[in-house]
C-alpha positions in Angstrom: 0.1 0.6 -0.2 1.5 3.5 -0.4 2.0 5.9 2.3 0.0 9.2 2.3 2.9 11.1 0.7 4.0 8.2 -1.8 4.8 11.2 -5.3 6.6 13.9 -2.9 10.1 14.5 -3.2 11.5 16.6 -0.7 15.5 18.1 -0.6 17.1 18.2 2.9 19.4 20.1 3.4 19.3 20.3 7.0 21.9 19.5 9.9 22.1 18.0 13.4 18.3 17.5 15.2 15.1 19.9 14.2 15.2 19.7 10.7 16.3 15.6 10.1 13.4 15.1 12.5 11.3 16.6 10.8 12.2 15.1 7.6 12.3 11.6 9.1 8.1 11.8 9.5 7.9 12.8 5.6 10.1 10.4 4.5 8.4 7.8 7.1 4.8 8.9 5.4 5.7 7.9 2.6 8.0 11.2 0.7 11.2 10.3 -1.7 13.5 12.2 1.4 17.0 13.4 -0.4 19.8 14.5 2.1 21.9 17.2 0.4 24.8 17.0 2.2 28.5 18.6 2.4 31.7 16.9 2.1 32.9 19.3 5.2 32.7 17.7 8.1 31.4 21.3 10.0 33.3 21.8 12.5 33.7 18.0 13.3 30.1 17.1 13.9 28.3 14.3 11.2 25.8 15.8 9.1 22.3 14.9 12.0 23.4 13.5 15.5 23.3 9.8 14.9 26.0 10.5 11.9 29.8 10.2 13.4 32.1 12.5 14.2 34.9 10.8 12.4 33.6 9.3 9.5 35.2 5.9 8.0 33.6 3.3 6.0 32.8 0.9 9.0 31.8 2.9 11.2 29.5 4.8 8.3 27.3 1.6 7.9 28.1 0.4 11.9 25.8 4.5 13.2 23.8 4.0 10.2 22.1 0.7 10.9 20.8 3.1 14.0 20.3 6.2 12.9 16.2 6.3 12.6 16.8 10.0 12.0 18.1 9.3 8.4 16.1 6.0 7.8 13.4 5.9 4.7 15.6 8.5 3.0 18.6 9.1 0.3 22.0 10.9 0.4 24.3 12.9 -2.3 26.8 14.2 -0.9 27.7 17.9 -3.2 29.6 20.6 -2.6 27.1 24.0 -2.6 30.0 26.4 -2.4 30.6 26.0 -5.7 29.1 26.6 -9.0 28.6 23.2 -10.1 27.9 22.5 -6.7 25.5 25.0 -6.9 24.2 24.0 -10.5 23.3 20.7 -9.4 20.9 22.0 -6.7 18.8 24.2 -8.9 18.8 21.2 -11.2 17.2 19.1 -7.8 14.7 21.8 -6.5 12.7 21.5 -10.1 12.3 18.2 -9.8 10.9 18.3 -5.8 8.1 19.5 -4.3 9.6 21.0 -0.7 12.9 22.5 0.2 13.8 21.5 3.7 16.9 23.7 5.1 18.9 24.8 8.3 21.5 27.4 7.9 21.0 30.3 9.8 20.3 33.3 8.4 21.9 34.4 5.4 23.9 32.1 4.5 21.4 30.1 1.9 21.0 33.0 0.2 25.4 33.4 -0.1 24.7 29.2 -1.1 22.9 30.3 -3.7 20.0 27.4 -2.0 18.4 30.7 -0.7 14.3 30.7 -1.2 14.4 33.8 -4.1 16.8 32.2 -6.1 15.6 28.5 -5.6 11.6 29.4 -6.4 12.8 31.6 -9.5 13.2 28.0 -10.4 10.1 25.6 -9.2 7.4 28.8 -8.3 5.6 25.6 -7.4 8.4 24.7 -4.6 7.6 24.4 -0.5 10.5 26.3 0.7 11.0 25.1 4.8 13.3 26.9 7.0 13.7 26.7 10.4 15.8 28.8 12.4 17.1 30.0 15.6 15.3 33.5 15.6 13.5 33.8 11.7 14.8 35.5 9.6 14.8 38.9 10.6 14.3 41.2 13.8 17.1 41.9 16.6 18.1 38.6 17.0 18.3 37.2 14.0 22.4 36.8 14.3 22.8 35.3 17.2 23.5 31.7 17.1 21.7 29.6 19.8 21.1 25.8 20.6 17.5 24.8 22.3 18.2 25.5 25.9 19.0 29.6 24.7 15.6 29.4 22.4 13.4 27.9 25.6 15.9 30.3 27.6 13.9 33.6 25.7 10.7 31.6 25.6 9.9 32.0 29.2 10.1 28.4 29.0 13.1 27.6 30.8 12.1 30.1 33.9 9.1 27.8 34.1 10.8 24.4 35.5 12.9 25.0 38.9 14.6 22.9 41.0 14.0 22.5 44.7 15.6 26.1 45.4 13.6 27.5 42.9 16.6 27.8 40.4 14.9 27.6 36.2 16.5 24.2 35.2 16.6 22.6 31.5 14.4 19.9 30.4 17.0 17.0 29.8 15.8 16.5 26.4 15.4 18.6 23.4 11.6 20.2 23.4 12.2 23.0 21.7 14.0 21.0 19.0 11.4 18.8 18.2 9.0 20.8 18.2 10.8 22.9 15.2 10.5 19.7 13.3 6.5 19.2 14.3 5.4 22.1 13.1 8.5 22.2 10.1 6.0 19.2 9.3 3.2 20.9 9.4 3.8 24.0 8.0 4.9 21.8 4.9 1.4 20.1 4.8 -0.7 23.3 5.2 1.3 24.5 2.0 1.1 21.9 -0.4 -2.5 21.7 1.0 -3.3 25.9 -0.2 -0.8 24.7 -3.8 -3.3 22.6 -4.1 -5.6 25.8 -4.2 -3.7 28.2 -6.1 -0.7 26.0 -7.8 2.0 28.0 -6.0 4.1 26.9 -3.3 5.6 29.1 -0.8 8.1 30.2 2.0 7.3 28.5 4.9 9.2 30.8 8.5 9.9 28.0 10.9 11.2 29.7 14.2 12.5 27.8 17.4 12.4 30.7 19.8 7.9 30.6 18.4 8.3 27.3 18.9 9.1 28.2 22.3 6.3 30.8 23.0 3.7 27.9 21.7 4.7 25.8 24.5 3.6 28.7 27.3 0.3 29.3 25.8 -0.8 28.4 28.8 1.2 30.6 31.1 1.3 33.4 28.7 -2.9 33.1 29.6 -3.1 34.0 33.5 0.1 36.6 32.7 -2.3 38.1 30.5 -4.9 37.9 32.2 -4.5 37.9 36.1 -0.2 39.0 36.2 0.6 35.2 37.6 3.5 33.9 36.8 4.9 30.4 37.3 5.9 29.5 40.7 9.9 28.0 41.1 11.0 26.5 44.0 7.6 24.8 45.4 7.1 21.6 46.5 5.6 19.2 43.9 4.1 16.1 44.0 5.2 15.7 40.5 7.5 13.6 41.3 8.3 11.4 44.1 11.4 8.7 45.4 10.4 5.8 46.4 11.4 2.7 48.9 13.9 1.3 46.1 16.0 4.6 44.8 13.3 4.5 41.9 11.0 7.4 41.5 7.0 7.7 40.9 5.9 10.8 39.3 2.2 11.8 39.6 -0.4 14.9 38.2 -3.4 14.6 40.2 -4.8 18.9 39.8 -8.5 17.5 39.5 -10.5 16.9 42.7 -11.5 13.5 41.8 -7.8 12.3 41.3 -6.6 13.9 44.2 -8.8 12.5 46.2 -8.4 9.5 44.9 -4.6 9.4 45.5 -5.3 11.0 49.3 -7.3 7.5 50.1 -5.3 4.9 48.0 -1.8 6.3 50.2 -3.8 5.9 52.8 -4.3 9.6 53.8 -7.5 10.9 53.6 -6.7 13.8 55.9 -5.0 15.5 53.0 -7.4 15.8 50.7 -8.4 19.2 51.6 -5.0 20.5 52.0 -5.0 21.6 48.3 -4.4 25.7 47.3 -3.9 27.0 43.9 -1.2 27.0 41.4 -0.2 28.2 38.0 -2.1 25.6 36.4 -4.7 24.7 38.7 -4.8 23.4 42.3 -1.7 21.8 44.6 -0.8 20.6 47.8 0.1 22.6 50.4 4.0 22.0 51.4 2.8 19.8 54.6 1.0 17.9 52.5 4.0 17.2 50.2 6.4 16.3 52.9 3.9 13.9 54.7 3.2 12.3 50.8 6.9 12.4 50.2 7.3 10.1 53.5 4.6 7.3 52.3 5.8 6.9 49.4 9.2 6.4 49.8 7.8 3.4 52.5 7.4 1.1 49.0 8.6 0.0 45.8 8.2 1.9 42.6 6.0 -0.5 41.6 4.0 -1.2 44.4 2.7 2.1 44.0 2.1 2.4 39.9 -0.6 -1.5 40.7 -1.9 1.0 44.1 -1.7 4.4 42.2 -2.7 2.6 38.9 -5.9 0.1 40.4 -7.2 3.2 42.5 -7.5 5.3 39.1 -5.1 8.5 39.8 -2.7 10.0 37.6 0.0 8.0 38.4 3.4 6.4 36.1 6.5 4.9 36.5 9.2 7.1 36.4 11.2 4.7 33.6 15.0 4.7 32.1 16.1 4.2 28.9 16.9 0.5 29.4 13.4 0.0 30.8 11.0 1.9 28.3 11.8 -0.6 25.8 10.4 -3.1 27.8 7.2 -1.6 28.9 4.4 -3.0 28.3 1.9 0.2 26.4 5.9 1.3 24.6 5.1 -2.3 22.9 1.8 -2.3 21.8 2.1 1.4 20.5 5.1 -0.4 18.4 7.1 2.3 19.4 10.2 -0.2 19.2 11.5 -1.6 16.0 13.1 -5.1 15.6 14.6 -5.0 11.5 17.9 -7.6 10.0 20.5 -5.0 9.0 22.2 -6.8 6.5 25.6 -6.2 8.3 24.8 -5.1 11.7 22.5 -7.6 12.6 19.8 -7.5 15.0 18.9 -3.5 15.2 16.4 -1.6 17.1 15.4 2.0 16.2 12.2 4.0 17.8 9.1 3.8 16.7 6.4 5.7 14.3 4.4 8.6 16.2 1.6 8.7 14.1 -0.6 6.1 13.3 -2.2 6.5 10.2 -5.3 3.4 9.4 -5.6 3.5 5.8 -1.7 4.4 5.1 0.4 3.7 7.7 3.5 4.9 8.2 6.3 2.4 7.3 10.3 0.8 7.4 11.7 1.2 3.7 15.4 0.8 4.1 18.2 2.2 6.8 20.0 5.2 6.6 22.5 5.2 3.4 25.7 5.9 4.0 27.1 9.6 2.8 26.5 9.9 -0.7 25.4 6.6 -0.9 22.5 7.7 -3.7 25.0 10.7 -4.8 25.9 8.5 -8.5 22.3 7.3 -9.6 21.1 10.8 -8.8 23.0 12.7 -10.8 22.1 10.2 -13.0 18.9 10.9 -13.3 19.8 14.2 -13.7 20.8 13.3 -16.7 24.8 13.5 -15.8 26.9 10.8 -17.9 29.5 8.8 -16.4 32.2 11.1 -17.6 30.7 13.8 -15.8 29.9 12.7 -12.5 33.8 10.8 -12.8 34.8 14.5 -13.2 32.6 15.7 -10.7 33.9 14.0 -8.3 37.7 14.0 -9.1 37.0 17.9 -8.9 35.6 17.5 -4.9 32.2 19.2 -6.2 30.1 15.2 -5.3 30.8 12.9 -2.7 30.4 9.2 -3.3 29.6 6.6 -1.5 32.2 3.2 -2.1 31.8 -0.4 -0.5 34.6 -0.7 2.0 37.5 -3.1 0.6 
């Protein structure tokens, strides 16, 4: 059965995490995604966060087996700093529906792969740019990563340690969120193209993505001038007898009442106050509940509180996640047979479609695996391809001897 996005060709010039995570979803749903990669290692980094920093033919293949970010994709290595490489990009863009890039503002124009240049050759192209602060404004040239954008957006100030100091999440939520918004923007622009016949520019700012995460807090701020409370004792994560943790989120009265009864502390039911996002337990209530939770193991409490129909979950370590029955039931673990690496695992598909589901079609390509066939598709003769290789314009994959 064809994928939902079969027939779409996407050129992915992005690096690291936000762009590759977006194109992974699009590829899983059936789109043809071509990774347009650089011969350079970009300061020692791979071309996405799951690529080797110092690639050799051997570790390139090994990394590719586990690289879910690049699965279902093709790889073309071309030097976009050269006029010949830029011509290849322009010729590819004429055949594409979408171009995705994550350069700092101004870089794409210097490489002549910016929206005005590319759209002149293909007006139907949807061009999506993911950048830190957008394409204009006082921070346009400011470099950054996920924590920086979360800080400016106020996200960092919403989570704190016991002393009230802001802390990060430990997971690149803004990176992944920006990838998701890129997918949404691309699909929306493709839908608009169905109606107008024209492509358009999709501007995804990682700051804007982070701003979306404070939607609820911003409403309370605008209406009541309230700030998220930091350093307040809470029952979000609780340490258990075995040194593990459970998480709870019983803000609604019925769930809170069931929680208190399940831990044998009915007297705590009325001991709540209004918090940033609903009702929260008083500090003395938190201390009492924490002491009770410390008397049993994580799995014992999870069974008790689950049976009581409260909002509870075990805090799983990464090696426990892929043994969880719900995770396995949702098919979020893929078990795959690789021709040289044996049995490998990858993360599953987060989007489930009943008629045109996401599929695994191929492992991540080694860098440049598709350089030659893609150039031949564009009409380059074998001699031309060999010359471009000698000149360093393109790099093609060679099987290790």
